[in-house]
MIDOSE-1310 file (N, C-alpha, C; in nm, 2 decimals, decimal comma, always signed):
residues 222
xxxx	+2,37/-1,29/-0,23/+2,26/-1,39/-0,29/+2,20/-1,31/-0,41; +2,20/-1,38/-0,53/+2,13/-1,32/-0,64/+1,99/-1,37/-0,64; +1,91/-1,32/-0,74/+1,76/-1,34/-0,75/+1,73/-1,51/-0,78; +1,81/-1,56/-0,87/+1,77/-1,71/-0,88/+1,79/-1,78/-0,75
xxxx	+1,90/-1,75/-0,68/+1,92/-1,81/-0,55/+1,81/-1,80/-0,45; +1,76/-1,67/-0,44/+1,65/-1,64/-0,37/+1,52/-1,71/-0,40; +1,50/-1,71/-0,52/+1,38/-1,79/-0,57/+1,39/-1,94/-0,53; +1,51/-2,00/-0,56/+1,52/-2,14/-0,51/+1,51/-2,15/-0,37
xxxx	+1,57/-2,07/-0,29/+1,56/-2,08/-0,14/+1,42/-2,07/-0,09; +1,34/-1,98/-0,14/+1,20/-1,96/-0,10/+1,12/-2,08/-0,13; +1,14/-2,12/-0,26/+1,05/-2,23/-0,31/+1,10/-2,35/-0,23; +1,22/-2,38/-0,19/+1,26/-2,50/-0,12/+1,20/-2,50/+0,02
xxxx	+1,15/-2,38/+0,07/+1,10/-2,38/+0,20/+0,94/-2,37/+0,20; +0,88/-2,40/+0,08/+0,73/-2,40/+0,07/+0,67/-2,50/+0,16; +0,54/-2,47/+0,20/+0,47/-2,55/+0,29/+0,33/-2,55/+0,23; +0,29/-2,66/+0,17/+0,17/-2,67/+0,09/+0,04/-2,64/+0,18
xxxx	+0,04/-2,69/+0,31/-0,07/-2,67/+0,39/-0,08/-2,53/+0,43; +0,03/-2,46/+0,46/+0,03/-2,32/+0,49/-0,01/-2,24/+0,37; +0,03/-2,29/+0,25/-0,01/-2,21/+0,13/-0,15/-2,21/+0,10; -0,21/-2,32/+0,12/-0,35/-2,33/+0,11/-0,43/-2,24/+0,19
xxxx	-0,40/-2,23/+0,32/-0,45/-2,14/+0,42/-0,43/-2,00/+0,39; -0,31/-1,96/+0,35/-0,28/-1,83/+0,32/-0,35/-1,78/+0,19; -0,36/-1,87/+0,09/-0,43/-1,83/-0,03/-0,58/-1,81/+0,00; -0,64/-1,90/+0,09/-0,78/-1,88/+0,13/-0,80/-1,75/+0,19
xxxx	-0,71/-1,71/+0,28/-0,73/-1,58/+0,35/-0,73/-1,47/+0,26; -0,66/-1,47/+0,14/-0,67/-1,38/+0,04/-0,76/-1,40/-0,07; -0,87/-1,48/-0,03/-0,98/-1,50/-0,12/-0,94/-1,58/-0,24; -0,83/-1,65/-0,23/-0,77/-1,73/-0,34/-0,74/-1,65/-0,47
xxxx	-0,70/-1,52/-0,44/-0,66/-1,44/-0,56/-0,53/-1,48/-0,61; -0,44/-1,53/-0,52/-0,30/-1,55/-0,55/-0,26/-1,68/-0,50; -0,16/-1,76/-0,57/-0,10/-1,87/-0,51/+0,00/-1,83/-0,41; +0,03/-1,91/-0,31/+0,13/-1,88/-0,20/+0,22/-1,99/-0,19
xxxx	+0,36/-1,97/-0,15/+0,44/-2,08/-0,12/+0,41/-2,14/+0,02; +0,35/-2,05/+0,11/+0,32/-2,10/+0,24/+0,44/-2,07/+0,34; +0,50/-1,94/+0,32/+0,60/-1,91/+0,41/+0,55/-1,79/+0,48; +0,54/-1,80/+0,62/+0,50/-1,68/+0,70/+0,60/-1,58/+0,72
xxxx	+0,57/-1,47/+0,75/+0,66/-1,35/+0,75/+0,79/-1,38/+0,84; +0,79/-1,42/+0,96/+0,92/-1,44/+1,02/+1,01/-1,53/+0,95; +0,97/-1,63/+0,90/+1,07/-1,71/+0,82/+1,10/-1,65/+0,69; +1,00/-1,59/+0,62/+1,04/-1,51/+0,49/+1,15/-1,41/+0,52
xxxx	+1,13/-1,33/+0,62/+1,22/-1,22/+0,65/+1,37/-1,29/+0,68; +1,37/-1,40/+0,74/+1,50/-1,46/+0,76/+1,57/-1,50/+0,64; +1,49/-1,57/+0,55/+1,53/-1,62/+0,43/+1,57/-1,52/+0,33; +1,51/-1,40/+0,33/+1,53/-1,30/+0,22/+1,63/-1,19/+0,27
xxxx	+1,68/-1,20/+0,39/+1,76/-1,11/+0,46/+1,89/-1,08/+0,38; +1,96/-1,19/+0,34/+2,08/-1,17/+0,27/+2,06/-1,12/+0,13; +1,96/-1,15/+0,07/+1,93/-1,09/-0,06/+1,90/-0,95/-0,05; +1,83/-0,91/+0,05/+1,79/-0,76/+0,06/+1,92/-0,68/+0,10
xxxx	+2,00/-0,74/+0,19/+2,12/-0,67/+0,23/+2,22/-0,65/+0,11; +2,23/-0,75/+0,03/+2,32/-0,74/-0,09/+2,28/-0,66/-0,21; +2,15/-0,63/-0,21/+2,10/-0,56/-0,33/+2,04/-0,43/-0,30; +2,02/-0,38/-0,17/+1,94/-0,26/-0,14/+2,02/-0,13/-0,18
xxxx	+2,15/-0,14/-0,19/+2,23/-0,02/-0,24/+2,28/-0,02/-0,38; +2,22/-0,11/-0,46/+2,26/-0,10/-0,60/+2,20/+0,02/-0,66; +2,23/+0,04/-0,80/+2,17/+0,14/-0,87/+2,01/+0,13/-0,89; +1,95/+0,23/-0,90/+1,81/+0,23/-0,91/+1,76/+0,14/-1,01
xxxx	+1,82/+0,16/-1,13/+1,77/+0,08/-1,25/+1,78/-0,07/-1,22; +1,89/-0,12/-1,14/+1,91/-0,26/-1,11/+1,81/-0,30/-1,01; +1,78/-0,23/-0,92/+1,68/-0,25/-0,82/+1,55/-0,25/-0,87; +1,51/-0,16/-0,97/+1,39/-0,17/-1,04/+1,37/-0,29/-1,11
xxxx	+1,47/-0,34/-1,17/+1,47/-0,47/-1,26/+1,44/-0,59/-1,16; +1,50/-0,59/-1,05/+1,48/-0,71/-0,95/+1,34/-0,70/-0,90; +1,28/-0,57/-0,87/+1,15/-0,56/-0,82/+1,06/-0,61/-0,93; +1,07/-0,57/-1,04/+0,98/-0,61/-1,16/+0,99/-0,76/-1,17
xxxx	+1,10/-0,82/-1,17/+1,11/-0,96/-1,18/+1,04/-1,04/-1,07; +1,06/-0,99/-0,94/+0,98/-1,05/-0,83/+0,84/-1,03/-0,84; +0,79/-0,92/-0,89/+0,65/-0,88/-0,90/+0,59/-0,98/-1,00; +0,66/-1,02/-1,10/+0,60/-1,10/-1,21/+0,60/-1,25/-1,17
xxxx	+0,66/-1,29/-1,06/+0,66/-1,43/-1,03/+0,52/-1,46/-0,96; +0,47/-1,58/-0,97/+0,33/-1,61/-0,95/+0,30/-1,61/-0,79; +0,39/-1,66/-0,71/+0,36/-1,68/-0,57/+0,37/-1,54/-0,49; +0,27/-1,52/-0,41/+0,26/-1,39/-0,34/+0,38/-1,35/-0,26
xxxx	+0,45/-1,45/-0,20/+0,57/-1,41/-0,11/+0,67/-1,32/-0,19; +0,68/-1,35/-0,32/+0,77/-1,27/-0,40/+0,73/-1,13/-0,41; +0,60/-1,10/-0,41/+0,57/-0,95/-0,41/+0,60/-0,89/-0,27; +0,58/-0,97/-0,17/+0,62/-0,92/-0,03/+0,77/-0,89/-0,03
xxxx	+0,85/-0,98/-0,08/+1,00/-0,95/-0,08/+1,02/-0,83/-0,17; +0,96/-0,81/-0,27/+0,98/-0,70/-0,36/+0,96/-0,57/-0,28; +0,85/-0,57/-0,20/+0,82/-0,45/-0,13/+0,92/-0,43/-0,01; +0,97/-0,54/+0,05/+1,07/-0,52/+0,14/+1,20/-0,46/+0,09
xxxx	+1,23/-0,50/-0,04/+1,35/-0,44/-0,11/+1,32/-0,29/-0,13; +1,20/-0,25/-0,17/+1,16/-0,11/-0,20/+1,19/-0,04/-0,07; +1,14/-0,09/+0,05/+1,16/-0,02/+0,17/+1,30/-0,01/+0,21; +1,38/-0,11/+0,21/+1,51/-0,11/+0,26/+1,61/-0,02/+0,16
xxxx	+1,56/-0,02/+0,04/+1,65/+0,07/-0,06/+1,59/+0,21/-0,07; +1,49/+0,24/+0,00/+1,42/+0,37/+0,01/+1,39/+0,41/-0,14; +1,32/+0,34/-0,20/+1,29/+0,36/-0,35/+1,23/+0,49/-0,38; +1,16/+0,56/-0,28/+1,09/+0,68/-0,29/+1,19/+0,80/-0,31
xxxx	+1,32/+0,78/-0,29/+1,41/+0,90/-0,31/+1,45/+0,91/-0,46; +1,40/+0,83/-0,54/+1,43/+0,84/-0,69/+1,30/+0,89/-0,76; +1,31/+1,00/-0,83/+1,20/+1,06/-0,89/+1,13/+0,96/-0,99; +1,22/+0,88/-1,06/+1,16/+0,79/-1,16/+1,08/+0,67/-1,10
xxxx	+1,09/+0,66/-0,97/+1,03/+0,54/-0,91/+0,88/+0,55/-0,92; +0,82/+0,66/-0,95/+0,68/+0,66/-0,96/+0,62/+0,57/-1,06; +0,69/+0,55/-1,16/+0,64/+0,44/-1,26/+0,64/+0,30/-1,22; +0,74/+0,27/-1,14/+0,75/+0,14/-1,08/+0,64/+0,13/-0,98
xxxx	+0,61/+0,23/-0,89/+0,50/+0,22/-0,79/+0,37/+0,21/-0,86; +0,35/+0,27/-0,97/+0,22/+0,27/-1,05/+0,21/+0,13/-1,10; +0,31/+0,06/-1,15/+0,30/-0,07/-1,20/+0,26/-0,17/-1,09; +0,32/-0,15/-0,98/+0,29/-0,24/-0,86/+0,15/-0,22/-0,80
xxxx	+0,11/-0,09/-0,80/-0,02/-0,06/-0,75/-0,13/-0,12/-0,84; -0,11/-0,13/-0,97/-0,21/-0,17/-1,07/-0,19/-0,31/-1,12; -0,10/-0,38/-1,07/-0,08/-0,52/-1,11/-0,08/-0,61/-0,99; -0,15/-0,73/-0,99/-0,17/-0,82/-0,88/-0,21/-0,73/-0,76
xxxx	-0,30/-0,65/-0,78/-0,35/-0,56/-0,68/-0,45/-0,62/-0,58; -0,42/-0,59/-0,45/-0,50/-0,64/-0,34/-0,46/-0,56/-0,23; -0,55/-0,56/-0,12/-0,52/-0,47/-0,01/-0,37/-0,50/+0,06; -0,33/-0,62/+0,05/-0,21/-0,65/+0,12/-0,09/-0,60/+0,06
xxxx	-0,09/-0,56/-0,07/+0,02/-0,49/-0,13/-0,01/-0,34/-0,15; -0,12/-0,31/-0,18/-0,16/-0,17/-0,21/-0,15/-0,08/-0,08; -0,19/-0,14/+0,03/-0,18/-0,05/+0,15/-0,04/-0,02/+0,19; +0,05/-0,11/+0,17/+0,19/-0,09/+0,20/+0,25/+0,00/+0,11
xxxx	+0,22/-0,02/-0,03/+0,27/+0,07/-0,13/+0,22/+0,21/-0,11; +0,10/+0,23/-0,08/+0,04/+0,36/-0,06/+0,09/+0,42/+0,06; +0,07/+0,36/+0,18/+0,10/+0,43/+0,30/+0,25/+0,45/+0,33; +0,33/+0,35/+0,28/+0,47/+0,36/+0,31/+0,55/+0,43/+0,20
xxxx	+0,52/+0,39/+0,07/+0,61/+0,43/-0,04/+0,55/+0,55/-0,13; +0,43/+0,54/-0,16/+0,37/+0,66/-0,22/+0,37/+0,79/-0,13; +0,33/+0,76/-0,01/+0,33/+0,87/+0,09/+0,47/+0,94/+0,09; +0,57/+0,86/+0,11/+0,71/+0,91/+0,12/+0,76/+0,97/-0,01
xxxx	+0,71/+0,91/-0,12/+0,74/+0,97/-0,26/+0,69/+1,11/-0,27; +0,56/+1,13/-0,23/+0,51/+1,27/-0,24/+0,57/+1,36/-0,14; +0,62/+1,31/-0,03/+0,70/+1,39/+0,06/+0,82/+1,45/-0,01; +0,89/+1,35/-0,07/+1,02/+1,38/-0,14/+1,00/+1,47/-0,26
xxxx	+0,90/+1,44/-0,33/+0,88/+1,51/-0,46/+0,74/+1,56/-0,47; +0,72/+1,67/-0,39/+0,59/+1,73/-0,37/+0,52/+1,78/-0,49; +0,62/+1,83/-0,59/+0,57/+1,89/-0,71/+0,50/+1,78/-0,81; +0,52/+1,66/-0,77/+0,46/+1,55/-0,85/+0,32/+1,52/-0,80
xxxx	+0,29/+1,56/-0,68/+0,17/+1,51/-0,61/+0,04/+1,54/-0,67; +0,01/+1,67/-0,69/-0,12/+1,71/-0,73/-0,16/+1,65/-0,87; -0,06/+1,66/-0,96/-0,09/+1,59/-1,09/-0,12/+1,45/-1,09; -0,05/+1,38/-1,01/-0,07/+1,23/-1,01/-0,19/+1,20/-0,93
xxxx	-0,21/+1,27/-0,82/-0,34/+1,24/-0,74/-0,46/+1,27/-0,83; -0,46/+1,37/-0,90/-0,58/+1,40/-0,99/-0,59/+1,29/-1,09; -0,49/+1,25/-1,14/-0,51/+1,13/-1,24/-0,56/+1,01/-1,17; -0,51/+0,98/-1,06/-0,55/+0,87/-0,99/-0,70/+0,87/-0,93
xxxx	-0,73/+0,98/-0,90/-0,87/+1,00/-0,85/-0,97/+0,99/-0,98; -0,93/+1,02/-1,09/-1,01/+1,01/-1,21/-1,00/+0,88/-1,27; -0,92/+0,79/-1,22/-0,90/+0,65/-1,28/-1,02/+0,57/-1,25; -1,03/+0,46/-1,33/-1,14/+0,36/-1,30/-1,08/+0,25/-1,23
xxxx	-0,95/+0,26/-1,19/-0,89/+0,16/-1,10/-0,91/+0,19/-0,96; -0,98/+0,10/-0,88/-1,02/+0,13/-0,75/-0,89/+0,13/-0,66; -0,78/+0,07/-0,70/-0,66/+0,06/-0,61/-0,60/+0,21/-0,62; -0,59/+0,26/-0,73/-0,54/+0,40/-0,74/-0,63/+0,49/-0,67
xxxx	-0,76/+0,48/-0,67/-0,85/+0,56/-0,60/-0,82/+0,55/-0,45; -0,81/+0,42/-0,41/-0,78/+0,39/-0,27/-0,65/+0,46/-0,22; -0,55/+0,46/-0,31/-0,42/+0,52/-0,28/-0,44/+0,66/-0,25; -0,52/+0,74/-0,34/-0,54/+0,88/-0,31/-0,59/+0,91/-0,17
xxxx	-0,67/+0,82/-0,12/-0,74/+0,84/+0,01/-0,64/+0,81/+0,13; -0,55/+0,71/+0,11/-0,48/+0,66/+0,23/-0,32/+0,69/+0,22; -0,28/+0,76/+0,12/-0,13/+0,78/+0,11/-0,08/+0,87/+0,22; -0,17/+0,95/+0,28/-0,13/+1,05/+0,39/-0,14/+0,98/+0,53
xxxx	-0,16/+0,84/+0,54/-0,19/+0,79/+0,67/-0,08/+0,82/+0,77; +0,04/+0,83/+0,73/+0,15/+0,85/+0,83/+0,20/+1,00/+0,84; +0,11/+1,09/+0,78/+0,15/+1,23/+0,78/+0,13/+1,31/+0,90; +0,04/+1,26/+0,98/+0,01/+1,32/+1,11/-0,02/+1,48/+1,09
xxxx	+0,06/+1,56/+1,16/+0,05/+1,70/+1,15/+0,07/+1,76/+1,01; +0,14/+1,69/+0,93/+0,18/+1,73/+0,80/+0,08/+1,69/+0,69; -0,04/+1,64/+0,74/-0,14/+1,60/+0,65/-0,19/+1,72/+0,58; -0,22/+1,71/+0,45/-0,29/+1,82/+0,38/-0,43/+1,80/+0,39
xxxx	-0,49/+1,86/+0,49/-0,64/+1,84/+0,53/-0,74/+1,86/+0,41; -0,70/+1,97/+0,34/-0,80/+2,00/+0,22/-0,79/+1,90/+0,12; -0,67/+1,84/+0,09/-0,66/+1,73/-0,01/-0,72/+1,61/+0,04; -0,70/+1,58/+0,16/-0,76/+1,45/+0,22/-0,91/+1,46/+0,21
xxxx	-0,97/+1,57/+0,26/-1,11/+1,58/+0,26/-1,17/+1,58/+0,12; -1,10/+1,64/+0,02/-1,14/+1,65/-0,12/-1,14/+1,51/-0,18; -1,04/+1,44/-0,15/-1,03/+1,29/-0,20/-1,14/+1,21/-0,15; -1,17/+1,23/-0,02/-1,29/+1,16/+0,04/-1,42/+1,20/-0,02
xxxx	-1,44/+1,32/-0,03/-1,56/+1,37/-0,10/-1,59/+1,32/-0,24; -1,47/+1,30/-0,31/-1,49/+1,25/-0,44/-1,54/+1,10/-0,44; -1,52/+1,03/-0,34/-1,56/+0,89/-0,34/-1,65/+0,85/-0,23; -1,71/+0,95/-0,16/-1,80/+0,91/-0,05/-1,92/+0,84/-0,09
xxxx	-1,97/+0,85/-0,22/-2,08/+0,77/-0,26/-2,05/+0,64/-0,33; -1,93/+0,60/-0,33/-1,88/+0,48/-0,39/-1,95/+0,36/-0,32; -1,98/+0,26/-0,39/-2,03/+0,14/-0,33/-1,93/+0,03/-0,31; -1,81/+0,06/-0,35/-1,70/-0,03/-0,34/-1,65/-0,04/-0,20
xxxx	-1,65/-0,17/-0,15/-1,61/-0,19/-0,01/-1,47/-0,13/+0,03; -1,37/-0,15/-0,06/-1,23/-0,11/-0,03/-1,22/+0,04/-0,03; -1,31/+0,11/-0,10/-1,30/+0,26/-0,10/-1,38/+0,31/+0,03; -1,49/+0,24/+0,07/-1,56/+0,29/+0,18/-1,48/+0,26/+0,31
xxxx	-1,40/+0,15/+0,32/-1,32/+0,12/+0,42/-1,20/+0,21/+0,43; -1,15/+0,25/+0,32/-1,03/+0,34/+0,31/-1,07/+0,47/+0,36; -1,19/+0,52/+0,34/-1,24/+0,66/+0,38/-1,24/+0,65/+0,53; -1,30/+0,55/+0,60/-1,31/+0,54/+0,74/-1,17/+0,53/+0,81
xxxx	-1,09/+0,45/+0,74/-0,95/+0,43/+0,79/-0,86/+0,57/+0,79; -0,87/+0,64/+0,68/-0,80/+0,77/+0,67/-0,86/+0,87/+0,77; -0,99/+0,87/+0,79/-1,04/+0,97/+0,88/-1,01/+0,92/+1,02; -1,02/+0,79/+1,06/-0,98/+0,75/+1,19/-0,84/+0,78/+1,22
xxxx	-0,74/+0,77/+1,13/-0,60/+0,80/+1,14/-0,59/+0,94/+1,16; -0,65/+1,02/+1,09/-0,64/+1,18/+1,11/-0,69/+1,23/+1,23; -0,79/+1,15/+1,28/-0,85/+1,20/+1,41/-0,76/+1,19/+1,53; -0,65/+1,12/+1,50/-0,54/+1,12/+1,62/-0,47/+1,25/+1,62
xxxx	-0,48/+1,32/+1,51/-0,41/+1,45/+1,50/-0,51/+1,56/+1,52; -0,62/+1,56/+1,44/-0,72/+1,67/+1,45/-0,86/+1,61/+1,47; -0,89/+1,56/+1,59/-1,02/+1,50/+1,61/-1,14/+1,59/+1,59; -1,13/+1,71/+1,62/-1,24/+1,80/+1,60/-1,27/+1,82/+1,45
xxxx	-1,17/+1,83/+1,37/-1,19/+1,85/+1,23/-1,26/+1,73/+1,17; -1,22/+1,61/+1,22/-1,27/+1,49/+1,16/-1,42/+1,48/+1,20; -1,45/+1,51/+1,32/-1,59/+1,52/+1,37/-1,67/+1,61/+1,29; -1,62/+1,73/+1,26/-1,70/+1,82/+1,18/-1,72/+1,76/+1,04
xxxx	-1,62/+1,70/+0,99/-1,62/+1,66/+0,85/-1,73/+1,54/+0,85; -1,73/+1,46/+0,94/-1,82/+1,34/+0,94/-1,96/+1,39/+0,95; -1,98/+1,49/+1,04/-2,12/+1,54/+1,07/-2,18/+1,61/+0,95; -2,08/+1,66/+0,87/-2,13/+1,75/+0,75/-2,15/+1,67/+0,62
xxxx	-2,11/+1,54/+0,62/-2,11/+1,46/+0,51/-2,20/+1,34/+0,53; -2,27/+1,30/+0,43/-2,35/+1,17/+0,43/-2,26/+1,05/+0,39; -2,18/+1,01/+0,48/-2,08/+0,90/+0,45/-2,16/+0,76/+0,47; -2,11/+0,66/+0,40/-2,17/+0,53/+0,42/-2,15/+0,49/+0,57
xxxx	-2,25/+0,40/+0,61/-2,24/+0,35/+0,75/-2,10/+0,28/+0,77; -2,04/+0,22/+0,68/-1,91/+0,16/+0,71/-1,80/+0,27/+0,73; -1,79/+0,37/+0,63/-1,70/+0,47/+0,65/-1,72/+0,55/+0,79; -1,84/+0,58/+0,82/-1,87/+0,66/+0,94/-1,83/+0,57/+1,07
xxxx	-1,87/+0,45/+1,06/-1,83/+0,36/+1,17/-1,68/+0,35/+1,20; -1,61/+0,33/+1,08/-1,46/+0,31/+1,10/-1,40/+0,44/+1,14; -1,46/+0,56/+1,09/-1,40/+0,70/+1,12/-1,41/+0,73/+1,26; -1,52/+0,69/+1,33/-1,55/+0,73/+1,46/-1,52/+0,63/+1,57
xxxx	-1,44/+0,52/+1,53/-1,41/+0,42/+1,62/-1,34/+0,47/+1,75; -1,27/+0,57/+1,75/-1,19/+0,61/+1,87/-1,26/+0,73/+1,95; -1,39/+0,75/+1,91/-1,46/+0,86/+1,97/-1,56/+0,78/+2,07; -1,54/+0,78/+2,20/-1,62/+0,70/+2,29/-1,76/+0,75/+2,30
xx	-1,78/+0,88/+2,26/-1,92/+0,93/+2,28/-2,00/+0,91/+2,17; -1,95/+0,84/+2,05/-2,02/+0,82/+1,94/-2,07/+0,68/+1,92
C-alpha cells in the first residue's frame, strides 16, 4: 500500500460524530477523521508493513508527508511508522524528531516522541545528548522543554539521575501546566527505581503543588 492509498483508505473510514468528540477531547486543536486506535491500527497495518524497511530518506519523506496532513490520525500513523522502522537507529533522524516535536505539538504526540523515540535515540547516539538537551532546555518552546524532562521515562536503572534532576531544577518555577505535570510524571516514574532519591529531591526543592502531588502519588505515607 502506498501513501495515497492509505490516505484514501483512512478518509473513507471517517466518522463525523467520533471526529467531533475526538477533536473536543484535544481542546479542538486539531481536526480528526474520527477513527479510533483499534480500527486505525488495522487500516494502517499493510502500509506500515510495506514501508517500515525502506531507506531512511524514503521513510523520512513519508513521515513528513503524513505530518503535514491536517487530520490528527495521520500524525498517529506517522509515529507508528517511526516506531516500527526504529527511526532512532539513524543519526540523522534527530532533525525529523525535532520537526515533529515542534510542529502540530500537543501532549498526545510529544509524549510518544519524547518517551519512545527521543529516549531511544539518545541511548543509541549518546554523544548527541548533552548538546541537544542543553539547546532544548534553553528553548522557548515548551514542548522541547517538556521533552528534556520526560525523555528518560523508560530508562529505569539507566536513568542519568543528575541530568534528570538538573532538567527539573531548571523548570521547577515554571507556571506552564505541561511543564509542571511533566516534572511530577518524571519523578513518579523514577521513584519506581530510586524512591529514596526522589523523596530527598522533592523534600529539598520547592516544587509546585501539581508537580509534588504527581511525584508522590505512589508514596502511601505522603
